[in-house]
C-alpha positions as CSV (number, residue, x, y, z in Angstrom):
1,M,131.7,120.4,-79.5
2,Q,130.3,116.9,-79.2
3,K,131.6,114.4,-76.7
4,L,133.4,111.2,-77.7
5,E,133.1,108.3,-75.3
6,W,135.0,105.1,-75.7
7,N,132.9,102.0,-75.4
8,E,133.2,98.3,-76.2
9,S,131.7,98.6,-79.6
10,L,134.8,100.4,-80.7
11,E,137.2,97.6,-79.7
12,T,139.1,96.1,-82.6
13,G,140.1,93.0,-80.7
14,I,143.7,94.0,-80.9
15,V,144.7,95.1,-77.4
16,E,147.6,97.4,-78.5
17,I,145.4,99.2,-81.1
18,D,142.5,99.5,-78.6
19,I,144.7,101.1,-76.0
20,Q,146.1,103.5,-78.6
21,H,142.7,104.5,-79.8
22,Q,141.6,105.0,-76.2
23,T,144.6,107.3,-75.9
24,L,143.4,109.5,-78.7
25,F,139.9,109.6,-77.2
26,N,141.6,110.8,-73.9
27,I,143.6,113.4,-75.8
28,F,140.4,114.7,-77.4
29,R,138.6,114.7,-74.0
30,V,141.4,116.7,-72.3
31,L,141.4,119.3,-75.2
32,N,137.6,119.5,-75.3
33,D,137.3,120.0,-71.5
34,A,140.0,122.6,-71.6
35,I,138.1,124.5,-74.4
36,E,134.9,124.3,-72.5
37,N,136.6,125.6,-69.3
38,G,138.5,128.4,-71.0
39,K,141.8,126.7,-70.3
40,S,142.9,125.6,-73.8
41,S,146.0,127.8,-73.8
42,M,147.2,125.7,-70.8
43,V,147.1,122.4,-72.7
44,I,147.5,123.2,-76.4
45,K,151.2,122.6,-76.6
46,Y,150.9,119.3,-74.7
47,I,148.0,118.2,-77.0
48,I,149.9,119.0,-80.2
49,D,153.0,117.1,-78.9
50,E,150.8,114.1,-78.0
51,I,149.0,113.9,-81.3
52,V,152.3,114.2,-83.2
53,R,153.6,111.2,-81.1
54,Y,150.3,109.3,-81.5
55,G,150.6,109.8,-85.3
56,Q,154.0,108.3,-85.3
57,Y,153.7,105.2,-83.1
58,H,150.0,104.3,-83.6
59,M,150.0,104.5,-87.4
60,A,153.2,102.4,-87.7
61,E,151.7,99.8,-85.4
62,E,148.4,99.7,-87.2
63,Q,150.2,99.3,-90.5
64,R,152.4,96.6,-89.2
65,I,149.5,94.5,-87.9
66,L,147.2,95.0,-90.9
67,S,150.0,94.4,-93.4
68,K,150.9,91.1,-91.8
69,Y,147.6,89.8,-93.0
70,D,147.5,91.8,-96.3
71,L,144.7,94.1,-95.0
72,F,146.5,97.4,-95.1
73,S,145.6,99.4,-98.3
74,E,147.4,102.3,-100.0
75,E,144.2,104.3,-99.3
76,H,144.5,103.6,-95.6
77,N,148.2,104.6,-95.7
78,E,147.3,107.9,-97.5
79,K,144.8,108.7,-94.7
80,H,147.4,108.1,-92.1
81,D,149.9,110.3,-94.0
82,N,147.3,113.0,-94.3
83,F,146.7,112.8,-90.5
84,K,150.4,113.1,-89.8
85,M,150.8,116.0,-92.2
86,T,147.8,117.9,-90.7
87,V,149.1,117.4,-87.2
88,W,152.5,118.7,-88.2
89,K,150.8,121.8,-89.7
90,F,149.1,122.3,-86.3
91,K,152.5,122.2,-84.7
92,E,153.8,124.9,-87.2
93,K,150.6,127.0,-86.7
94,Y,151.1,127.0,-82.9
95,A,153.9,129.5,-83.2
96,S,151.7,132.1,-84.9
97,T,148.0,131.4,-84.0
98,K,145.9,132.3,-81.0
99,D,145.7,129.2,-78.8
100,K,141.9,129.2,-78.5
101,V,141.4,129.3,-82.3
102,L,143.9,126.5,-82.9
103,A,142.5,124.5,-80.0
104,K,139.1,124.5,-81.6
105,E,140.5,123.6,-85.0
106,I,142.4,120.7,-83.5
107,C,139.4,119.5,-81.5
108,E,137.2,119.6,-84.6
109,Y,139.8,117.7,-86.6
110,L,140.3,115.0,-83.9
111,Y,136.5,114.6,-83.7
112,T,136.2,114.1,-87.4
113,W,139.2,111.8,-87.4
114,V,137.7,109.6,-84.7
115,T,134.2,109.5,-86.3
116,D,135.3,109.1,-89.9
117,H,138.5,107.1,-89.6
118,I,138.5,105.1,-86.4
119,M,134.8,104.4,-86.2
120,K,134.5,103.5,-89.8
121,I,137.7,102.7,-91.7
122,D,139.6,101.1,-88.8
123,M,136.6,99.2,-87.6
124,E,136.0,97.8,-91.1
125,Q,139.7,96.8,-91.4
126,F,139.9,95.2,-88.0
127,N,136.6,93.3,-88.5
128,L,138.2,91.8,-91.6
129,L,141.2,90.9,-89.4
130,K,138.9,89.3,-86.8
131,S,137.4,87.2,-89.6
132,E,140.9,86.2,-90.8
133,F,141.8,85.2,-87.2
134,K,138.6,83.1,-87.0
135,R,139.4,81.5,-90.3
136,L,142.9,80.6,-89.2
137,G,141.8,79.5,-85.7
138,K,143.9,82.2,-84.1
139,V,143.3,84.2,-80.9
140,E,144.4,87.8,-81.3
């Protein structure tokens, strides 16, 4: 599995969102390291619980901020709903699947989510928000 490293180019300019995105990067790193070291069964339940929580608090906060400036789309909302549904399915699968198999599946999903959603869709939306802030003369 490839590594994901947080860097300044991924900052949205909204401190709360950046911290939350960094949290997901850290969750991914912990899971990826555990898989590489043969210890995924030790962290899988924790990882699932954390991404369920992340899906709840982060997506609500992101929607709140973007909606305030009419920048949150129905398509973006659907992607968030799909994330939460997929994560919930991981939680249900945990009861009947081998930890190592599920850990790899979750790791691959998180990698795709970060590279396709955070690095593309979120960055595009938050760049629009930065432009709106500039237009309004606001500081984030």
